[in-house]
N, CA, C and O atoms as CSV, one atom per row, in Angstrom:
chain,resi,resn,atom,element,x,y,z
A,1,MET,N,N,0.832,-1.214,0.000
A,1,MET,CA,C,0.000,0.000,0.000
A,1,MET,C,C,0.860,1.255,0.000
A,1,MET,O,O,0.342,2.339,0.269
A,2,ASN,N,N,2.112,1.154,-0.282
A,2,ASN,CA,C,2.996,2.321,-0.383
A,2,ASN,C,C,3.057,3.132,0.906
A,2,ASN,O,O,3.185,4.355,0.852
A,3,GLY,N,N,2.970,2.484,2.054
A,3,GLY,CA,C,3.094,3.189,3.325
A,3,GLY,C,C,1.831,3.892,3.784
A,3,GLY,O,O,1.839,4.528,4.839
A,4,THR,N,N,0.737,3.799,3.021
A,4,THR,CA,C,-0.512,4.414,3.446
A,4,THR,C,C,-1.474,3.331,3.902
A,4,THR,O,O,-1.396,2.191,3.442
A,5,LEU,N,N,-2.369,3.679,4.792
A,5,LEU,CA,C,-3.336,2.723,5.308
A,5,LEU,C,C,-4.509,2.583,4.352
A,5,LEU,O,O,-4.827,3.502,3.596
A,6,ALA,N,N,-5.146,1.424,4.396
A,6,ALA,CA,C,-6.292,1.143,3.538
A,6,ALA,C,C,-7.599,1.656,4.144
A,6,ALA,O,O,-8.669,1.469,3.565
A,7,TYR,N,N,-7.514,2.296,5.300
A,7,TYR,CA,C,-8.709,2.775,5.989
A,7,TYR,C,C,-8.391,4.111,6.645
A,7,TYR,O,O,-7.232,4.522,6.716
A,8,ILE,N,N,-9.430,4.782,7.121
A,8,ILE,CA,C,-9.262,6.055,7.823
A,8,ILE,C,C,-8.898,5.757,9.271
A,8,ILE,O,O,-9.611,5.025,9.958
A,9,GLU,N,N,-7.799,6.318,9.728
A,9,GLU,CA,C,-7.335,6.078,11.090
A,9,GLU,C,C,-8.334,6.638,12.109
A,9,GLU,O,O,-8.928,7.692,11.881
A,10,PRO,N,N,-8.520,5.930,13.237
A,10,PRO,CA,C,-9.497,6.374,14.236
A,10,PRO,C,C,-9.264,7.792,14.758
A,10,PRO,O,O,-10.229,8.501,15.043
A,11,ASP,N,N,-8.016,8.217,14.888
A,11,ASP,CA,C,-7.776,9.571,15.406
A,11,ASP,C,C,-8.130,10.659,14.395
A,11,ASP,O,O,-8.052,11.845,14.715
A,12,LYS,N,N,-8.516,10.270,13.184
A,12,LYS,CA,C,-8.955,11.225,12.153
A,12,LYS,C,C,-10.481,11.291,12.054
A,12,LYS,O,O,-11.025,12.101,11.304
A,13,VAL,N,N,-11.166,10.432,12.815
A,13,VAL,CA,C,-12.632,10.381,12.778
A,13,VAL,C,C,-13.170,11.317,13.847
A,13,VAL,O,O,-12.976,11.081,15.039
A,14,ASN,N,N,-13.841,12.372,13.427
A,14,ASN,CA,C,-14.329,13.375,14.388
A,14,ASN,C,C,-15.759,13.812,14.086
A,14,ASN,O,O,-16.110,14.973,14.295
A,15,SER,N,N,-16.568,12.909,13.605
A,15,SER,CA,C,-17.956,13.236,13.292
A,15,SER,C,C,-18.894,12.363,14.115
A,15,SER,O,O,-18.534,11.258,14.521
A,16,PRO,N,N,-20.092,12.865,14.356
A,16,PRO,CA,C,-20.707,14.110,13.918
A,16,PRO,C,C,-20.224,15.308,14.741
A,16,PRO,O,O,-20.378,15.341,15.962
A,17,ARG,N,N,-19.659,16.254,14.074
A,17,ARG,CA,C,-18.977,17.385,14.722
A,17,ARG,C,C,-19.858,18.207,15.651
A,17,ARG,O,O,-19.368,18.756,16.638
A,18,ARG,N,N,-21.137,18.299,15.354
A,18,ARG,CA,C,-22.019,19.100,16.201
A,18,ARG,C,C,-22.172,18.513,17.601
A,18,ARG,O,O,-22.421,19.239,18.563
A,19,HIS,N,N,-22.021,17.202,17.706
A,19,HIS,CA,C,-22.265,16.532,18.983
A,19,HIS,C,C,-21.033,15.879,19.578
A,19,HIS,O,O,-20.992,15.647,20.786
A,20,TRP,N,N,-20.017,15.572,18.763
A,20,TRP,CA,C,-18.925,14.684,19.156
A,20,TRP,C,C,-17.594,15.402,19.275
A,20,TRP,O,O,-17.256,16.241,18.440
A,21,THR,N,N,-16.837,15.070,20.319
A,21,THR,CA,C,-15.448,15.502,20.484
A,21,THR,C,C,-14.619,14.279,20.865
A,21,THR,O,O,-14.882,13.644,21.886
A,22,LEU,N,N,-13.629,13.952,20.054
A,22,LEU,CA,C,-12.735,12.838,20.343
A,22,LEU,C,C,-11.710,13.294,21.374
A,22,LEU,O,O,-11.067,14.329,21.197
A,23,LEU,N,N,-11.552,12.519,22.460
A,23,LEU,CA,C,-10.573,12.849,23.492
A,23,LEU,C,C,-9.311,12.006,23.357
A,23,LEU,O,O,-8.208,12.549,23.304
A,24,ILE,N,N,-9.464,10.677,23.301
A,24,ILE,CA,C,-8.301,9.793,23.216
A,24,ILE,C,C,-8.709,8.455,22.588
A,24,ILE,O,O,-9.760,7.904,22.912
A,25,VAL,N,N,-7.874,7.948,21.699
A,25,VAL,CA,C,-8.084,6.619,21.139
A,25,VAL,C,C,-7.429,5.625,22.094
A,25,VAL,O,O,-6.215,5.655,22.300
A,26,LEU,N,N,-8.237,4.754,22.668
A,26,LEU,CA,C,-7.737,3.752,23.609
A,26,LEU,C,C,-7.129,2.562,22.886
A,26,LEU,O,O,-6.107,2.022,23.311
A,27,ASP,N,N,-7.752,2.160,21.803
A,27,ASP,CA,C,-7.273,1.026,21.011
A,27,ASP,C,C,-7.525,1.346,19.546
A,27,ASP,O,O,-8.680,1.380,19.122
A,28,PRO,N,N,-6.478,1.582,18.761
A,28,PRO,CA,C,-6.673,1.938,17.351
A,28,PRO,C,C,-7.090,0.758,16.482
A,28,PRO,O,O,-7.476,0.947,15.329
A,29,GLY,N,N,-7.016,-0.456,17.020
A,29,GLY,CA,C,-7.421,-1.631,16.251
A,29,GLY,C,C,-6.456,-1.900,15.129
A,29,GLY,O,O,-5.312,-2.278,15.380
A,30,GLY,N,N,-6.868,-1.721,13.933
A,30,GLY,CA,C,-6.086,-1.965,12.736
A,30,GLY,C,C,-7.050,-2.214,11.597
A,30,GLY,O,O,-8.264,-2.102,11.765
A,31,GLU,N,N,-6.516,-2.548,10.453
A,31,GLU,CA,C,-7.373,-2.810,9.300
A,31,GLU,C,C,-8.337,-3.950,9.604
A,31,GLU,O,O,-7.939,-4.980,10.147
A,32,GLN,N,N,-9.597,-3.762,9.254
A,32,GLN,CA,C,-10.681,-4.719,9.487
A,32,GLN,C,C,-10.783,-5.126,10.946
A,32,GLN,O,O,-11.053,-6.284,11.262
A,33,ASN,N,N,-10.563,-4.154,11.840
A,33,ASN,CA,C,-10.626,-4.426,13.262
A,33,ASN,C,C,-11.388,-3.303,13.958
A,33,ASN,O,O,-11.685,-2.278,13.344
A,34,ILE,N,N,-11.697,-3.491,15.214
A,34,ILE,CA,C,-12.458,-2.523,16.003
A,34,ILE,C,C,-11.522,-1.515,16.662
A,34,ILE,O,O,-10.463,-1.878,17.176
A,35,ALA,N,N,-11.926,-0.240,16.641
A,35,ALA,CA,C,-11.222,0.821,17.358
A,35,ALA,C,C,-12.113,1.268,18.517
A,35,ALA,O,O,-13.340,1.242,18.418
A,36,LEU,N,N,-11.483,1.672,19.606
A,36,LEU,CA,C,-12.202,2.118,20.798
A,36,LEU,C,C,-11.600,3.431,21.270
A,36,LEU,O,O,-10.381,3.605,21.260
A,37,CYS,N,N,-12.459,4.352,21.682
A,37,CYS,CA,C,-11.970,5.659,22.130
A,37,CYS,C,C,-12.820,6.173,23.282
A,37,CYS,O,O,-13.857,5.601,23.618
A,38,VAL,N,N,-12.359,7.262,23.874
A,38,VAL,CA,C,-13.140,8.046,24.828
A,38,VAL,C,C,-13.370,9.396,24.165
A,38,VAL,O,O,-12.469,9.979,23.562
A,39,GLY,N,N,-14.591,9.871,24.292
A,39,GLY,CA,C,-14.930,11.173,23.725
A,39,GLY,C,C,-16.038,11.820,24.525
A,39,GLY,O,O,-16.386,11.375,25.619
A,40,ARG,N,N,-16.574,12.864,23.964
A,40,ARG,CA,C,-17.709,13.554,24.589
A,40,ARG,C,C,-18.840,13.659,23.575
A,40,ARG,O,O,-18.648,14.128,22.453
A,41,TRP,N,N,-20.003,13.221,23.985
A,41,TRP,CA,C,-21.212,13.352,23.183
A,41,TRP,C,C,-22.064,14.407,23.871
A,41,TRP,O,O,-22.516,14.213,24.999
A,42,ASN,N,N,-22.283,15.532,23.181
A,42,ASN,CA,C,-22.984,16.667,23.791
A,42,ASN,C,C,-22.360,17.014,25.141
A,42,ASN,O,O,-23.062,17.298,26.112
A,43,ASN,N,N,-21.038,16.984,25.183
A,43,ASN,CA,C,-20.220,17.342,26.338
A,43,ASN,C,C,-20.280,16.336,27.490
A,43,ASN,O,O,-19.780,16.624,28.577
A,44,THR,N,N,-20.879,15.164,27.274
A,44,THR,CA,C,-20.935,14.118,28.284
A,44,THR,C,C,-19.932,13.028,27.920
A,44,THR,O,O,-19.985,12.510,26.805
A,45,PRO,N,N,-19.019,12.660,28.821
A,45,PRO,CA,C,-18.028,11.628,28.510
A,45,PRO,C,C,-18.679,10.284,28.185
A,45,PRO,O,O,-19.660,9.883,28.811
A,46,CYS,N,N,-18.111,9.601,27.192
A,46,CYS,CA,C,-18.623,8.305,26.771
A,46,CYS,C,C,-17.543,7.556,25.999
A,46,CYS,O,O,-16.499,8.120,25.669
A,47,LEU,N,N,-17.797,6.295,25.716
A,47,LEU,CA,C,-16.926,5.530,24.837
A,47,LEU,C,C,-17.443,5.647,23.411
A,47,LEU,O,O,-18.629,5.885,23.181
A,48,GLY,N,N,-16.541,5.478,22.466
A,48,GLY,CA,C,-16.899,5.389,21.062
A,48,GLY,C,C,-16.255,4.143,20.489
A,48,GLY,O,O,-15.164,3.751,20.902
A,49,MET,N,N,-16.934,3.520,19.535
A,49,MET,CA,C,-16.421,2.306,18.925
A,49,MET,C,C,-16.729,2.357,17.432
A,49,MET,O,O,-17.745,2.914,17.016
A,50,ARG,N,N,-15.827,1.761,16.619
A,50,ARG,CA,C,-16.073,1.681,15.182
A,50,ARG,C,C,-15.228,0.594,14.566
A,50,ARG,O,O,-14.221,0.174,15.136
A,51,TRP,N,N,-15.642,0.140,13.400
A,51,TRP,CA,C,-14.877,-0.807,12.607
A,51,TRP,C,C,-14.049,0.025,11.650
A,51,TRP,O,O,-14.592,0.873,10.941
A,52,ASN,N,N,-12.746,-0.201,11.614
A,52,ASN,CA,C,-11.848,0.635,10.833
A,52,ASN,C,C,-12.006,0.525,9.331
A,52,ASN,O,O,-11.752,1.504,8.630
A,53,GLY,N,N,-12.401,-0.583,8.818
A,53,GLY,CA,C,-12.550,-0.727,7.388
A,53,GLY,C,C,-11.343,-1.382,6.744
A,53,GLY,O,O,-10.468,-1.931,7.414
A,54,SER,N,N,-11.328,-1.305,5.422
A,54,SER,CA,C,-10.299,-1.977,4.631
A,54,SER,C,C,-10.172,-1.272,3.286
A,54,SER,O,O,-10.804,-0.241,3.056
A,55,ALA,N,N,-9.360,-1.828,2.407
A,55,ALA,CA,C,-9.202,-1.242,1.073
A,55,ALA,C,C,-10.538,-1.227,0.326
A,55,ALA,O,O,-10.803,-0.307,-0.447
A,56,ASP,N,N,-11.382,-2.243,0.553
A,56,ASP,CA,C,-12.690,-2.301,-0.110
A,56,ASP,C,C,-13.705,-1.350,0.502
A,56,ASP,O,O,-14.656,-0.947,-0.168
A,57,ASN,N,N,-13.518,-0.985,1.766
A,57,ASN,CA,C,-14.438,-0.092,2.473
A,57,ASN,C,C,-13.629,0.794,3.404
A,57,ASN,O,O,-13.653,0.586,4.617
A,58,PRO,N,N,-12.905,1.786,2.866
A,58,PRO,CA,C,-12.008,2.590,3.696
A,58,PRO,C,C,-12.709,3.450,4.748
A,58,PRO,O,O,-12.069,3.883,5.706
A,59,LEU,N,N,-14.017,3.707,4.588
A,59,LEU,CA,C,-14.735,4.515,5.580
A,59,LEU,C,C,-15.008,3.752,6.859
A,59,LEU,O,O,-15.219,4.361,7.908
A,60,GLY,N,N,-15.007,2.429,6.793
A,60,GLY,CA,C,-15.349,1.644,7.958
A,60,GLY,C,C,-16.825,1.778,8.289
A,60,GLY,O,O,-17.642,2.144,7.444
A,61,ASN,N,N,-17.150,1.471,9.551
A,61,ASN,CA,C,-18.527,1.497,9.968
A,61,ASN,C,C,-18.589,1.830,11.462
A,61,ASN,O,O,-17.820,1.244,12.223
A,62,PRO,N,N,-19.443,2.721,11.918
A,62,PRO,CA,C,-20.476,3.377,11.126
A,62,PRO,C,C,-19.931,4.544,10.302
A,62,PRO,O,O,-18.819,5.030,10.508
A,63,GLN,N,N,-20.762,4.959,9.371
A,63,GLN,CA,C,-20.486,6.154,8.576
A,63,GLN,C,C,-21.827,6.760,8.190
A,63,GLN,O,O,-22.845,6.072,8.129
A,64,SER,N,N,-21.804,8.041,7.936
A,64,SER,CA,C,-23.025,8.751,7.579
A,64,SER,C,C,-22.751,9.645,6.373
A,64,SER,O,O,-21.909,10.541,6.430
A,65,ARG,N,N,-23.457,9.394,5.305
A,65,ARG,CA,C,-23.322,10.178,4.064
A,65,ARG,C,C,-21.873,10.279,3.611
A,65,ARG,O,O,-21.426,11.339,3.173
A,66,GLY,N,N,-21.148,9.185,3.715
A,66,GLY,CA,C,-19.773,9.151,3.250
A,66,GLY,C,C,-18.751,9.720,4.215
A,66,GLY,O,O,-17.603,9.949,3.836
A,67,ILE,N,N,-19.150,9.951,5.458
A,67,ILE,CA,C,-18.241,10.484,6.482
A,67,ILE,C,C,-18.147,9.458,7.605
A,67,ILE,O,O,-19.176,9.040,8.137
A,68,PRO,N,N,-16.921,9.037,7.984
A,68,PRO,CA,C,-16.798,8.061,9.068
A,68,PRO,C,C,-17.223,8.676,10.399
A,68,PRO,O,O,-16.935,9.839,10.682
A,69,THR,N,N,-17.908,7.878,11.205
A,69,THR,CA,C,-18.403,8.339,12.507
A,69,THR,C,C,-18.099,7.286,13.571
A,69,THR,O,O,-17.635,6.189,13.262
A,70,TRP,N,N,-18.367,7.638,14.820
A,70,TRP,CA,C,-18.225,6.718,15.950
A,70,TRP,C,C,-19.604,6.250,16.386
A,70,TRP,O,O,-20.579,6.992,16.276
A,71,PHE,N,N,-19.686,5.022,16.881
A,71,PHE,CA,C,-20.864,4.494,17.547
A,71,PHE,C,C,-20.691,4.826,19.025
A,71,PHE,O,O,-19.680,4.457,19.622
A,72,ILE,N,N,-21.643,5.504,19.615
A,72,ILE,CA,C,-21.524,6.005,20.985
A,72,ILE,C,C,-22.041,4.974,21.989
A,72,ILE,O,O,-23.122,4.407,21.831
A,73,ILE,N,N,-21.229,4.752,23.028
A,73,ILE,CA,C,-21.605,3.862,24.129
A,73,ILE,C,C,-21.605,4.710,25.397
A,73,ILE,O,O,-20.538,5.024,25.926
A,74,PRO,N,N,-22.783,5.085,25.890
A,74,PRO,CA,C,-22.846,5.942,27.073
A,74,PRO,C,C,-22.249,5.262,28.301
A,74,PRO,O,O,-22.185,4.035,28.372
A,75,ALA,N,N,-21.814,6.064,29.260
A,75,ALA,CA,C,-21.326,5.535,30.536
A,75,ALA,C,C,-22.432,4.689,31.145
A,75,ALA,O,O,-23.610,5.036,31.059
A,76,GLY,N,N,-22.055,3.596,31.751
A,76,GLY,CA,C,-23.029,2.686,32.347
A,76,GLY,C,C,-22.560,1.255,32.202
A,76,GLY,O,O,-21.369,1.004,32.019
A,77,ALA,N,N,-23.485,0.319,32.282
A,77,ALA,CA,C,-23.152,-1.107,32.320
A,77,ALA,C,C,-22.371,-1.565,31.094
A,77,ALA,O,O,-21.379,-2.279,31.242
A,78,TYR,N,N,-22.781,-1.182,29.899
A,78,TYR,CA,C,-22.076,-1.633,28.694
A,78,TYR,C,C,-20.677,-1.035,28.634
A,78,TYR,O,O,-19.708,-1.735,28.340
A,79,ALA,N,N,-20.578,0.244,28.909
A,79,ALA,CA,C,-19.262,0.893,28.894
A,79,ALA,C,C,-18.353,0.266,29.948
A,79,ALA,O,O,-17.174,0.030,29.683
A,80,ASN,N,N,-18.879,-0.004,31.128
A,80,ASN,CA,C,-18.072,-0.621,32.192
A,80,ASN,C,C,-17.565,-1.998,31.779
A,80,ASN,O,O,-16.416,-2.338,32.059
A,81,ALA,N,N,-18.402,-2.793,31.119
A,81,ALA,CA,C,-17.987,-4.129,30.675
A,81,ALA,C,C,-16.857,-4.019,29.655
A,81,ALA,O,O,-15.910,-4.804,29.696
A,82,ILE,N,N,-16.946,-3.062,28.751
A,82,ILE,CA,C,-15.895,-2.865,27.748
A,82,ILE,C,C,-14.610,-2.395,28.419
A,82,ILE,O,O,-13.527,-2.896,28.117
A,83,ILE,N,N,-14.728,-1.445,29.317
A,83,ILE,CA,C,-13.548,-0.927,30.012
A,83,ILE,C,C,-12.851,-2.031,30.794
A,83,ILE,O,O,-11.621,-2.083,30.812
A,84,GLU,N,N,-13.603,-2.910,31.436
A,84,GLU,CA,C,-13.006,-4.006,32.208
A,84,GLU,C,C,-12.203,-4.957,31.338
A,84,GLU,O,O,-11.327,-5.661,31.841
A,85,SER,N,N,-12.485,-4.990,30.035
A,85,SER,CA,C,-11.761,-5.894,29.136
A,85,SER,C,C,-10.425,-5.312,28.673
A,85,SER,O,O,-9.644,-6.005,28.020
A,86,LEU,N,N,-10.155,-4.048,29.003
A,86,LEU,CA,C,-8.935,-3.381,28.547
A,86,LEU,C,C,-7.727,-3.732,29.403
A,86,LEU,O,O,-7.859,-4.176,30.544
A,87,ALA,N,N,-6.547,-3.522,28.827
A,87,ALA,CA,C,-5.300,-3.654,29.585
A,87,ALA,C,C,-5.311,-2.618,30.713
A,87,ALA,O,O,-5.950,-1.575,30.572
A,88,PRO,N,N,-4.616,-2.879,31.830
A,88,PRO,CA,C,-4.673,-1.981,32.990
A,88,PRO,C,C,-4.402,-0.509,32.676
A,88,PRO,O,O,-5.122,0.354,33.178
A,89,GLU,N,N,-3.396,-0.193,31.870
A,89,GLU,CA,C,-3.092,1.220,31.580
A,89,GLU,C,C,-4.191,1.875,30.747
A,89,GLU,O,O,-4.481,3.056,30.936
A,90,LYS,N,N,-4.805,1.130,29.831
A,90,LYS,CA,C,-5.907,1.667,29.021
A,90,LYS,C,C,-7.161,1.814,29.876
A,90,LYS,O,O,-7.928,2.763,29.719
A,91,LYS,N,N,-7.355,0.863,30.778
A,91,LYS,CA,C,-8.493,0.915,31.690
A,91,LYS,C,C,-8.411,2.186,32.535
A,91,LYS,O,O,-9.418,2.869,32.728
A,92,GLN,N,N,-7.225,2.503,33.035
A,92,GLN,CA,C,-7.042,3.702,33.853
A,92,GLN,C,C,-7.301,4.969,33.038
A,92,GLN,O,O,-7.927,5.908,33.531
A,93,MET,N,N,-6.827,4.998,31.803
A,93,MET,CA,C,-7.092,6.156,30.927
A,93,MET,C,C,-8.597,6.375,30.763
A,93,MET,O,O,-9.085,7.499,30.880
A,94,ALA,N,N,-9.328,5.288,30.491
A,94,ALA,CA,C,-10.775,5.398,30.314
A,94,ALA,C,C,-11.431,5.885,31.592
A,94,ALA,O,O,-12.295,6.761,31.549
A,95,ARG,N,N,-11.033,5.327,32.735
A,95,ARG,CA,C,-11.616,5.727,34.019
A,95,ARG,C,C,-11.316,7.194,34.366
A,95,ARG,O,O,-12.091,7.835,35.076
A,96,ASN,N,N,-10.202,7.716,33.869
A,96,ASN,CA,C,-9.889,9.124,34.111
A,96,ASN,C,C,-10.889,10.059,33.440
A,96,ASN,O,O,-11.095,11.179,33.906
A,97,PHE,N,N,-11.512,9.612,32.351
A,97,PHE,CA,C,-12.440,10.465,31.609
A,97,PHE,C,C,-13.900,10.175,31.905
A,97,PHE,O,O,-14.738,11.076,31.856
A,98,LEU,N,N,-14.209,8.919,32.213
A,98,LEU,CA,C,-15.606,8.530,32.375
A,98,LEU,C,C,-16.018,8.510,33.838
A,98,LEU,O,O,-15.230,8.127,34.703
A,99,PRO,N,N,-17.246,8.920,34.120
A,99,PRO,CA,C,-17.727,8.853,35.507
A,99,PRO,C,C,-17.886,7.399,35.927
A,99,PRO,O,O,-18.204,6.540,35.104
A,100,SER,N,N,-17.666,7.128,37.196
A,100,SER,CA,C,-17.793,5.729,37.669
A,100,SER,C,C,-19.204,5.421,38.109
A,100,SER,O,O,-19.488,4.300,38.532
């Protein structure tokens, strides 16, 4: 691929801009893999998740009108279960941003 990725990197995904602010990518995943981040949805801390995509689908999923977006996971039981699956240093990063 001449040193370029076949998909849009998670730290470049910042939509929907009116509601979303990316804070930190916890796990960038990789091609055809899941990325996980912490961000703010309407200024409320939450997790974000997305499939990075591939050469056949560089936008990944989810996407809206040709723009890559994050799937929002609000703080709570689902977010806690995901955070518990992280490596200790990533878990601490997530806990620093999300309410317990």
